[in-house]
N, C-alpha and C positions, 0 to 999 in steps of 0.2 A: 722057337717056342721055349726052349730051355732057358735062353737068356732073358726072355720076357718073364718067365716064371720066377727065375732067381731075383729079378728086379722087383717083382711084385712082393715077394717074401721080404726083401730088404726094406721096402717102403712100409710094409705092414709092421715090421719090427722097429720102425722109427729111424732107420738109417737113410736120411734124405740126401746124403751126399754121394750115394752110389751112382757110378757112371752108367749111362744107358743111351743108346742111339736107336731111334725107330728105324725100321727097315727102309722106309721112304716117307715122303710127305703124305702118301695115301694110306700109310699104316695107321688106321684109326685106333686100334688097340694101343699101339705104342704111344701115339700122341695123347690119348686119354690118360695113360699111366703117367706121362710126364706132367700133364696138367694136374692130376691128382697129387703127384709128389709136391708140386709147387704149392697147391692149396693147403695140403696137410702141413707142410713146412711153415707156411705163413700162419696157420692157426696155432701151431705149437709155439711160434715166436710170440704171437699176441698173448697166448695163455701164460707163457713164462713171464712176460712183461707184467701181466695182471697179478700173477702170483707174487712177483717182486714188489709191485706197488702195494698190494695188500699186506705183505709181510712188513714192509716199512711202516704202513699205517698202524698195524697191530703193535709194532715196537714203539711207535710214537704214543699210541694210546696207553700202552703199558707204562711208559715213562711218565705220562701225564697222571695216570692213576697213582703211581708211586709218589709223585710229587704232591698230589692232593692229599694222599694218605699221610705223608710226613707233615703236611700243613695242618691236617685235622688233629694229628697226635700232638703237635705243638700247641694248637689252640686249646685242646682239651687240657693239656698240662697247665697252660696259663690260667684257664678258668678254674681248674681244680685248686691250683695254688692260691688263687684269689679267695675261693670259698673257704679253704683251710685257714687262711688268715682271718677271714670274717668269723670263723668259728672261735678263734682266740679272742676276737673282739667281743663276740656274744658271751663267751664264758666269763669275760671280765666283768660283765654286769651281774652275774649270778653270785649270790652270797657264798663265801667259802665255807667249807664244812666246819671249820673251827668256829666260825662266827655262829653258825646254826646251832652247834652244840652248846655254845655259851648261852644262847637265848632259849633254846628248847633242848635241855640236856638229854631227855629220853625221847628221841625222835629219829626218823630216817627220811631220806629223800631218794626215791627210785626214779632216775631220769635217763631215758633211753631215746635219743633222737632217731628218727627214721633215716635221715640223710646226715650229711656232714654238719649242717646247721639245722636249727629246730624252730618250729612255731610254738612249742610249749616252753614255758619258763616258770621259775618260782621266785618268790620275793619274800624276804624275811627282814624285819628290823624292829627295833624297840622304840616306842614313842611314849614318853612319860613313863608310866608304870605298867604299860601293856606291851605285849609282844604281838606284833601284827605279821601275819604270814598269808601267802596266797599261792594257789595253783592256777596257772593261766594257760588257756588253750587258744591260740590265735588261728584265724582262718588259714587253711593250707598247712604245708610243711616245707622244708627246704628253704630256699632263698626267699620266696614270697612270705612264708610264715615268719622267717627271721626278721624281715623288715617290720612286720606287724608287732613282733615281740619288742622291738626298740620303742615303738610308739606306746605300747602298754607299760613297759618299764619306766619310761620317762613320765608317763601320765601318773603312775602310782607315786613316784617321787614328788611330782609337782602337787598332787592332790593332798598327800599326807604330810610331807615335810614342808612344803612352801605354803600351802593353804591351811595347814594345821587341822585337817579333818581326820578324825579317828573312828567315827561311827561307820561300820562297814557299808550300810546301805547308802549313806551319804557319799562315801568314797566312790562307790560304784556309779552313783548318779553324776558326780563331778567328773569321773574318768570317762563316762559316756559322753559328756559334753566335750571334753578335751579331745577324745578320739574322733568324735563326729566332726569337729571343726578341722582337725588335721586331715581327715580323709575326704572332706567335701568342700574344699576351697573353691572348686569349680562346680557351681550348682547345676551346670548343664550335663555333667558326667557323674551320675549317681553311682557310688561305689558301695557294694553290699558286704565288703570285707569288714571283719570286726573280731571280737574275741569273747570267749566264755571264761568265767572266772568263779572260783570259790575264795572268799576273803574272810579271814578270821582275826579277831582281836581278843587275845587271851590275857586275863589278869590273874597271874599265879598266886597272888596273896589272897584274893577273894574266891579263887577257883571258879571264875565266871568267864565264859567264852561267848562272844557275840559273833554271829555268822550271817553273811548275806551272799547270795549266789546268783550268777547269770548263767543259767543252763548247766551249772556244775553243782551237784548235791554234796551233802556232808553226811558221813556215816559215823554214828557213835556206837561203840561196842561196849555194852554194859551187861553184866550178869548173864553172859552167854546169849545175848540178843543183839541184833542189829537194829538200831533206831535211825531211821533215815529222815533227814531234814531237806525238804524240797526247795530248789532254787526258783527264781522267777524265770519263766519260759521266754526269755528274750536275750539277745546278745548285747554286748557293749560296742557302741560305735558304728554298727552296721546299718542302722535304721534311723528314721527321723526322731528327733528328741522327744517331742510330744510332752505330755504331762505325767507320764508313767514313771514312777520311781522304783525302788527295790525294797524288799522286805527284810527286816532284821529278825533274827532268831536268837534269843538269849538262852543259854544253856548253863544251868548250875551243875558243875562237874563234881564228881566224887573221885576220891583217890583210887587210881587204877583204871579209870575210864580211858578208852583209847579213841582218838579222833582220826579220821581219814578224809582227806580231800584229794581230788584226782581229776585228770582229764579223761576223755572217753577212749583214749588209745588202747588201754589194757582190755577193756570189755569188747572193743571192736576188732580185736585181733582174730584173724581166721586161723583155723587149725583143727586139731582133733581128728578122729577117724573119718569124719564126713566133710572136712574142710569148712566148717561153719564158725560163726563168731563165738568168742568165749562167753559173752553176755554178762550183764550185771548180776544175774542170779548166781552164776558160778563164782563171780567175783566176791559176792557177799558170803557165800558158803566157804570160800577159801579164807576170807578174813576171820570168819568164826573159828576156823580150825587153828589159825596161827596167832590170834590177837594176844594170847596170854604169854607168848614167847618174847624174849628180849627183842628190842626194836631192830637192832642190826641183823639179828637172825631172821626176823620177819622180812626184811628187805631181800635177803638171800633166798628165802623160800618163795617169795613172789616172783623173783627173777627165774628161779628154777622151774616153777609151775608154768610161767609164760613160755620159756624155751621148750619145755616138754609139749605144751599144747601146740605151739607154732610148728615144731618139727622142721620140715623143709620149706614151709611156706615163707613168703617174703613178709617182712614187717610192713604193715599197711599204714601206720600213722605214728606220730611221736607219742611217747608214753611217759606219763608223769604221775607218781603216787607219793603223797606226803603222809606220814603217820606220826602221831604225837600222843604220848601217854601222860595223863595228868598226874 
């Protein structure tokens, strides 16, 4: 009994190599203990084998995850490097600040892409005796918006410089045709991407400004009042051509008048105490507060107000505001 008890304790402790001999072939307890030792030893061997196999599998999976992770990091870097290069290409189509100051001495451009590349862009050039400038908001932002911005930029150059069109409403109409044809070569796949735009033609000698807009209004600040000029409520390039054109607005400017054209990114930014949009009402109130200040100072105040409103919120869209004092 003592030997049997000691053997039982040894087996229970996992010591399956302990020597033990039953009293006889009729020793049922001893034979049962030997069988139990064999079965427990076999189960432990199988368990150890499974643990080893699973450990090896976990190691293989870990190595695969690390390999995939390195691959993802490498792909991300390659894509990011490509987009950063695209940013340099996109910036090359934007007029340099020196050129803007030559054509519009008392002006500013606030340009804040949401991503590395932008769907918003601005265009400024002199045609004959008039300075033409535009604020353009293409569908989307990031890479898709940047592709659309190239179509818009090339379309403006083609319409104004090659076709010689300078009347804003006619430029928008021609640009609508150019963009529509570029986006809808395959009639079976209808694309609703397009762009919104405010386009101005300023004659500094006569102090006359012509404006036409596709979903982008124009604000005139005069005598402490915001005068809003409404755009046509349709985009450029995203819908069928039809017979609809765009409307010209001729504005006889006075010395000191301030003109603003912009995309919807500033007014659509979420923030404030309740996480709501900035809205055009606040935007107009802000312009009223700052319009008498120097233009470069206005740019800083607009950016400061935007950052204060946004707080920790993510920027939701590309932002573009152009200001010009007559």
